C-alpha positions as CSV (number, residue, x, y, z in Angstrom):
1,X,-2.9,22.0,-18.1
2,X,0.0,18.9,-18.2
3,X,3.5,18.4,-16.1
4,X,4.8,18.4,-12.5
5,X,5.7,21.3,-10.4
6,X,9.2,21.4,-9.1
7,X,10.2,24.1,-6.7
8,X,13.4,25.9,-7.9
9,X,16.1,25.2,-5.2
10,X,18.2,28.8,-5.7
11,X,14.7,31.3,-5.5
12,X,12.0,28.6,-4.2
13,X,9.5,29.6,-7.0
14,X,7.1,27.0,-8.1
15,X,7.6,25.9,-11.6
16,X,5.6,24.1,-14.4
17,X,7.8,21.4,-15.8
18,X,6.1,19.5,-18.7
19,X,7.5,16.9,-20.2
20,X,10.8,17.4,-21.8
21,X,12.9,15.4,-24.5
22,X,15.6,15.5,-26.0
23,X,17.8,15.7,-23.5
24,X,16.4,19.4,-22.8
25,X,16.5,20.9,-19.5
26,X,14.0,23.0,-17.7
27,X,15.3,26.2,-15.9
28,X,13.7,28.2,-13.3
29,X,11.1,30.4,-14.9
30,X,11.9,33.5,-12.1
31,X,15.8,33.3,-11.7
32,X,17.0,30.9,-14.8
33,X,18.9,28.0,-12.5
34,X,18.8,24.9,-13.7
35,X,15.8,22.9,-12.1
36,X,17.0,19.5,-10.9
37,X,14.5,16.4,-9.9
38,X,15.5,16.2,-6.5
39,X,15.6,19.2,-4.7
40,X,17.7,21.0,-1.9
41,X,17.0,22.9,0.9
42,X,16.5,26.4,-0.3
43,X,18.7,29.2,1.9
44,X,16.7,32.0,3.2
45,X,17.8,35.4,4.6
46,X,16.5,38.2,6.2
47,X,16.8,39.7,2.8
48,X,14.4,36.9,1.0
49,X,12.6,35.1,3.7
50,X,9.0,37.2,3.4
51,X,9.2,37.1,0.0
52,X,10.0,33.7,-0.6
53,X,7.6,32.5,2.0
54,X,4.5,34.0,0.7
55,X,3.2,31.1,-1.6
56,X,3.2,27.6,-1.1
57,X,4.2,25.4,1.4
58,X,7.6,25.3,3.4
59,X,9.5,24.0,6.4
60,X,11.7,26.8,7.6
61,X,14.6,25.0,10.0
62,X,16.2,27.7,12.0
63,X,19.8,26.7,13.0
64,X,23.0,27.4,13.6
65,X,26.6,25.8,11.7
66,X,28.0,25.3,15.8
67,X,24.5,23.0,17.0
68,X,25.3,19.6,17.1
69,X,21.3,18.9,16.8
70,X,21.0,21.0,13.9
71,X,23.3,18.8,11.9
72,X,21.8,15.6,13.2
73,X,18.5,16.6,11.1
74,X,20.1,18.5,8.8
75,X,20.8,14.9,6.7
76,X,17.0,14.0,7.2
77,X,15.7,17.5,5.9
78,X,18.0,17.0,3.1
79,X,16.4,14.1,2.1
80,X,12.7,15.4,2.4
81,X,14.4,18.2,0.3
82,X,14.7,15.5,-2.5
83,X,11.8,13.5,-1.9
84,X,9.0,15.7,-1.7
85,X,7.3,18.0,-4.1
86,X,5.0,19.1,-2.0
87,X,6.6,21.0,0.4
88,X,9.8,23.5,0.3
89,X,12.2,22.8,2.8
90,X,14.3,25.9,3.5
91,X,16.9,26.7,6.1
92,X,17.8,29.8,7.8
93,X,21.1,30.5,9.5
94,X,19.8,32.1,13.0
95,X,23.6,33.9,13.8
96,X,23.5,35.2,10.0
97,X,19.8,36.6,10.0
98,X,18.7,37.4,13.5
99,X,16.6,39.9,12.2
100,X,13.9,36.9,11.2
101,X,14.8,35.1,14.0
102,X,13.9,37.6,16.8
103,X,10.6,38.3,14.3
104,X,9.6,34.8,15.1
105,X,11.1,34.5,18.7
106,X,13.3,31.6,18.3
107,X,15.1,30.9,21.5
108,X,16.2,27.2,21.1
109,X,17.5,25.2,17.6
110,X,16.7,23.4,15.5
111,X,13.6,25.2,15.5
112,X,11.3,23.9,12.3
113,X,8.4,26.0,11.7
114,X,5.6,25.8,9.3
115,X,4.4,27.9,7.0
116,X,1.5,28.0,4.6
117,X,1.2,31.1,1.9
118,X,3.1,33.4,4.5
119,X,1.1,32.5,7.2
120,X,2.6,30.1,10.2
121,X,0.8,26.9,10.9
122,X,2.8,25.2,13.6
123,X,6.3,24.8,14.8
124,X,8.6,21.1,16.3
125,X,11.4,22.2,18.6
126,X,14.5,19.6,18.9
127,X,15.8,17.1,16.7
128,X,13.5,14.9,16.3
129,X,13.0,11.9,14.4
130,X,12.2,11.7,10.2
131,X,8.8,10.6,11.0
132,X,7.7,13.3,13.7
133,X,9.0,16.0,11.3
134,X,6.8,14.0,8.1
135,X,4.1,13.5,10.5
136,X,3.9,17.6,11.3
137,X,4.1,18.3,7.8
138,X,1.0,16.4,7.2
139,X,-0.4,17.8,10.4
140,X,0.3,21.3,9.6
141,X,0.7,21.5,5.6
142,X,-1.5,18.8,4.9
């Protein structure tokens, strides 16, 4: 079967997208949102977390709006989401989602946790440079 795999920026589901002609636009088979080249980070909540990360490779950024270091790495994660199709970049606001934050023992942010098919593979704490994030993706999800 040919076509590229694109993760939906709204629900995080993987979609196989064939070559489209005539100006046709691809939509997610799950939530019907338009599938765009250059994805955006998926927003996770306490309600959607487990269901979303259970299939595939995810880098989840545990962050807060008031956190300066979180705002520092935010643009890096946006760039990675737009450039990479092998991992879904997701964000979980720790202030708005205390249940998931407690479940993973989040005590310092930003905290990047890497998941493969729902299982935690590794962590990186702090506002680290892009190269260190890419190395962690390779190490934990490669």
